[in-house]
C-alpha positions as CSV (number, residue, x, y, z in Angstrom):
1,M,127.2,95.9,80.8
2,T,124.5,96.5,78.2
3,H,123.3,93.5,76.1
4,S,121.9,93.3,72.6
5,D,118.4,93.1,74.1
6,G,118.9,96.5,75.6
7,V,119.1,95.2,79.2
8,T,121.9,96.5,81.4
9,D,123.3,94.3,84.2
10,P,123.1,95.8,87.7
11,P,126.3,97.6,88.7
12,A,129.0,95.5,90.1
13,P,129.4,95.6,93.9
14,A,131.4,98.6,95.1
15,S,131.7,98.3,98.8
16,T,132.9,95.4,100.9
17,E,130.4,96.3,103.6
18,A,127.3,96.8,101.5
19,P,124.7,94.1,101.0
20,N,125.4,93.9,97.3
21,T,128.8,92.4,98.0
22,R,127.0,89.2,98.6
23,I,125.2,89.2,95.3
24,N,126.4,86.3,93.0
25,P,125.5,87.2,89.4
26,H,126.4,83.6,88.3
27,I,123.7,81.9,90.3
28,P,120.1,82.5,89.2
29,H,117.8,83.8,91.9
30,P,114.0,83.6,91.9
31,A,113.5,87.3,92.7
32,R,115.7,88.3,89.7
33,I,114.1,85.7,87.4
34,Y,110.7,87.1,88.4
35,D,111.9,90.6,87.8
36,Y,113.0,89.7,84.3
37,L,109.7,88.0,83.5
38,L,107.9,91.2,84.7
39,G,109.9,93.3,82.3
40,G,112.2,94.8,85.0
41,K,115.9,95.6,84.7
42,D,117.4,94.2,87.9
43,H,118.7,90.8,86.7
44,F,121.8,89.1,85.4
45,A,122.6,86.9,82.4
46,S,122.1,83.8,84.6
47,D,118.6,84.9,85.6
48,R,117.7,85.7,82.0
49,K,118.9,82.2,80.9
50,A,116.8,80.5,83.5
51,A,113.8,82.6,82.7
52,E,114.0,81.9,79.0
53,A,114.4,78.1,79.7
54,L,111.2,78.3,81.7
55,I,109.4,80.1,78.9
56,E,110.6,77.4,76.4
57,V,109.0,74.8,78.6
58,S,105.8,76.8,79.3
59,P,105.2,79.6,76.7
60,G,102.7,81.3,78.9
61,T,105.1,81.9,81.7
62,R,105.6,85.6,81.2
63,E,101.9,86.3,81.0
64,G,101.2,84.0,83.9
65,V,103.7,85.9,86.1
66,R,101.9,89.1,85.2
67,A,98.6,87.6,86.0
68,H,100.1,86.4,89.3
69,R,101.2,90.0,90.1
70,A,97.7,91.3,89.2
71,F,96.2,88.9,91.7
72,L,98.4,90.3,94.4
73,G,97.3,93.8,93.6
74,R,93.6,92.9,93.8
75,A,94.0,91.0,97.0
76,V,96.0,93.8,98.7
77,R,93.4,96.3,97.5
78,Y,90.6,94.2,99.1
79,L,92.5,93.9,102.3
80,A,93.0,97.7,102.6
81,A,89.8,99.0,101.1
82,E,87.3,96.3,102.3
83,A,88.8,94.3,105.1
84,G,90.1,97.3,107.0
85,I,93.7,95.9,107.3
86,T,96.3,98.6,107.9
87,Q,99.4,96.4,108.6
88,F,101.1,94.2,106.1
89,L,104.0,91.7,106.5
90,D,105.1,90.9,103.0
91,I,107.6,88.0,102.9
92,G,109.5,87.1,99.8
93,T,108.5,90.4,98.3
94,G,111.0,90.3,95.4
95,I,112.6,93.3,93.7
96,P,110.4,96.4,93.8
97,T,108.4,97.0,90.7
98,Q,105.1,98.8,89.9
99,D,102.2,98.4,92.2
100,N,104.0,97.2,95.3
101,T,102.1,96.3,98.4
102,H,102.6,99.6,100.1
103,T,101.6,101.6,97.0
104,I,98.3,99.7,96.7
105,A,97.5,99.7,100.4
106,Q,98.3,103.3,101.0
107,A,96.2,104.4,98.0
108,S,93.2,103.2,100.1
109,V,94.6,103.7,103.6
110,P,97.4,106.4,103.7
111,E,98.4,105.3,107.2
112,A,99.0,101.7,106.2
113,R,102.2,100.2,107.4
114,V,104.2,97.6,105.4
115,A,107.2,95.5,106.4
116,Y,108.9,93.8,103.5
117,V,111.1,90.7,103.9
118,D,113.4,89.1,101.4
119,N,116.6,87.0,101.5
120,D,118.2,88.4,98.3
121,P,120.7,91.2,99.0
122,I,119.9,92.8,95.6
123,V,116.3,93.2,96.8
124,L,117.6,95.0,99.9
125,V,119.8,97.3,97.8
126,H,117.0,98.3,95.5
127,G,114.2,98.1,98.0
128,R,115.6,100.6,100.5
129,A,116.2,103.1,97.7
130,L,112.9,102.8,96.0
131,L,110.3,101.9,98.6
132,T,109.1,105.4,99.5
133,G,105.5,105.6,100.6
134,D,102.8,107.9,102.0
135,P,104.3,109.9,104.9
136,A,101.2,109.1,106.9
137,G,102.2,105.4,106.8
138,M,105.4,103.5,107.3
139,T,107.5,101.2,105.0
140,E,110.5,99.1,106.0
141,M,112.5,96.4,104.4
142,I,114.7,93.8,106.1
143,E,116.9,91.0,104.8
144,A,115.7,87.7,106.3
145,D,114.8,84.2,105.3
146,L,111.3,82.7,105.4
147,R,112.9,79.5,106.7
148,Q,113.6,81.3,110.0
149,P,110.2,82.9,110.9
150,E,111.2,83.5,114.5
151,K,113.9,85.9,113.3
152,I,111.5,87.8,111.1
153,L,109.0,88.1,113.9
154,A,111.6,89.3,116.4
155,D,113.3,91.7,114.1
156,P,113.4,95.3,115.6
157,A,112.5,96.9,112.2
158,V,109.5,94.6,111.8
159,R,108.4,95.3,115.3
160,R,108.6,99.1,114.7
161,V,106.2,98.7,111.8
162,I,103.9,95.9,112.9
163,D,101.9,95.9,116.1
164,F,101.2,92.2,116.6
165,T,98.3,92.9,119.0
166,R,96.3,94.2,116.0
167,P,95.2,92.4,112.8
168,V,98.0,91.8,110.3
169,A,98.0,90.7,106.6
170,V,100.7,88.1,106.2
171,I,101.6,88.0,102.5
172,L,103.3,84.9,101.0
173,A,102.9,85.6,97.3
174,G,104.8,83.3,95.0
175,V,107.3,82.2,97.7
176,M,106.1,78.9,99.2
177,H,106.9,76.9,96.1
178,F,110.6,77.7,96.8
179,I,110.4,75.9,100.1
180,T,111.0,72.2,99.8
181,D,109.1,69.5,101.7
182,E,112.2,68.8,103.7
183,E,112.2,72.4,104.9
184,Q,108.8,71.9,106.5
185,P,106.8,74.6,104.6
186,Y,103.5,74.0,106.5
187,E,105.2,74.3,109.9
188,L,106.8,77.6,108.8
189,V,103.5,79.1,107.8
190,E,101.9,77.9,111.0
191,Q,104.5,79.8,113.0
192,L,103.5,83.0,111.2
193,K,99.8,82.3,111.6
194,A,100.2,81.7,115.3
195,A,102.0,85.1,115.7
196,V,99.1,87.2,114.6
197,P,95.7,87.8,116.3
198,G,92.2,87.1,115.2
199,G,91.0,89.2,112.3
200,S,94.4,88.8,110.6
201,H,94.6,87.6,107.0
202,L,96.8,85.2,105.1
203,L,97.4,86.0,101.4
204,L,99.1,83.1,99.6
205,S,99.7,82.1,96.0
206,H,101.5,79.0,94.7
207,I,102.7,77.5,91.5
208,T,100.9,74.4,90.4
209,L,101.0,71.9,87.5
210,D,97.3,70.9,88.0
211,F,96.3,72.6,84.8
212,T,98.6,70.6,82.5
213,D,99.1,67.0,81.6
214,Q,101.7,67.8,78.9
215,V,104.6,69.2,81.0
216,R,106.3,66.9,83.5
217,R,107.3,68.3,86.9
218,E,111.0,67.8,86.3
219,E,110.8,69.7,83.0
220,F,109.0,72.6,84.6
221,T,111.3,72.9,87.6
222,K,114.6,72.2,85.8
223,P,115.4,76.0,85.1
224,Y,115.5,76.5,88.9
225,D,117.7,73.5,89.6
226,N,120.9,75.6,89.6
227,S,119.3,78.6,91.3
228,S,119.5,79.6,94.9
229,A,116.1,78.0,95.5
230,P,114.6,75.0,93.6
231,M,110.9,75.2,92.7
232,V,108.3,72.8,94.2
233,P,104.9,73.0,92.4
234,R,102.0,71.8,94.6
235,T,98.4,70.6,94.0
236,H,95.3,72.4,95.0
237,E,94.9,70.1,98.0
238,E,98.5,70.7,99.0
239,T,98.2,74.4,98.7
240,L,94.9,74.5,100.5
241,R,96.6,73.0,103.5
242,F,98.5,76.2,104.1
243,F,95.2,77.8,105.1
244,D,94.2,75.2,107.7
245,G,92.2,76.6,110.6
246,W,91.4,79.9,108.9
247,D,88.3,80.9,106.9
248,L,88.8,81.4,103.2
249,V,87.5,84.6,101.7
250,D,85.2,84.0,98.7
251,P,85.9,82.7,96.1
252,G,88.4,80.5,98.0
253,L,91.6,79.0,96.7
254,V,91.3,79.4,92.9
255,E,93.4,80.0,89.9
256,V,94.9,83.5,90.2
257,V,93.1,84.9,87.2
258,T,89.7,83.9,88.6
259,W,90.2,85.5,92.1
260,R,87.8,88.5,92.0
261,P,88.8,89.6,88.5
262,D,88.6,93.3,87.9
263,P,86.3,94.0,84.8
264,I,88.4,97.0,83.9
265,E,91.8,95.4,84.5
266,Y,93.7,94.5,81.4
267,Q,93.6,90.8,80.9
268,E,96.4,89.3,78.8
269,Q,95.7,86.2,76.8
270,I,97.8,83.5,78.4
271,P,99.1,80.8,76.0
272,G,97.5,77.5,77.1
273,G,94.8,79.5,78.9
274,H,96.1,79.1,82.5
275,A,98.4,81.1,84.8
276,W,99.6,77.9,86.5
277,A,99.2,79.4,90.0
278,Y,96.6,79.2,92.7
279,G,95.8,82.2,94.9
280,G,93.7,82.6,98.0
281,L,93.0,84.8,101.0
282,A,91.9,83.7,104.5
283,V,91.0,85.3,107.8
284,K,91.9,84.1,111.3
285,P,88.8,83.4,113.4
């Protein structure tokens, strides 16, 4: 169905056995909301409604999401081109868009290997069709949930791509704020950190309300209340805790727009001046 804004809903599920049979278009999903905010086409009316409600609360949301995506690109480029990382475990990857992890990494290191993980069937449907990379490297996508890291780490497809005896970049970009305190977010990350050897890196970004005193937490998170995953903004101190025991790469945990900004990268003016997200990169001693 094509809407007045020119956006076409993804096709209805056709096979009772395909992953897309489990897609519920009536429940907003963070991956599809994110896709809408980035200007993608893989979302439903429920996702657009949630995204527009978020923009109404925070007019800079769309620009902030793009700034968040740009941070991911710069960090992955650093990992491949400067840190010498050739293996990437990207959890909560979202719907494929421009400048995905494997595209950026393989531009510097053609043999780079990337395992993508997401728990939304629509991500799997689009990911497996679109995630083609350099033939010298390897790209795989699996459907799994961050809340069960042991299943991710033991998955045969992940094991085909990632050699856990060599340094790995674990990417948790824009995903931990969908894990509630009751779901033990720090313990989940520690399990992933423990599974990789010294020299591995953790790339993590997280939504915060530290930069505003005008928006209450319940107002900001309300558009996600009826989604498949509620949002939990965290402070700088709370976000920093995810990196415990690892050495932060300069400039540390900072607002995403100030993490090694690229002087030739297009910088959108964000209403309110902030991207409302922290980003950081750390290395395991």
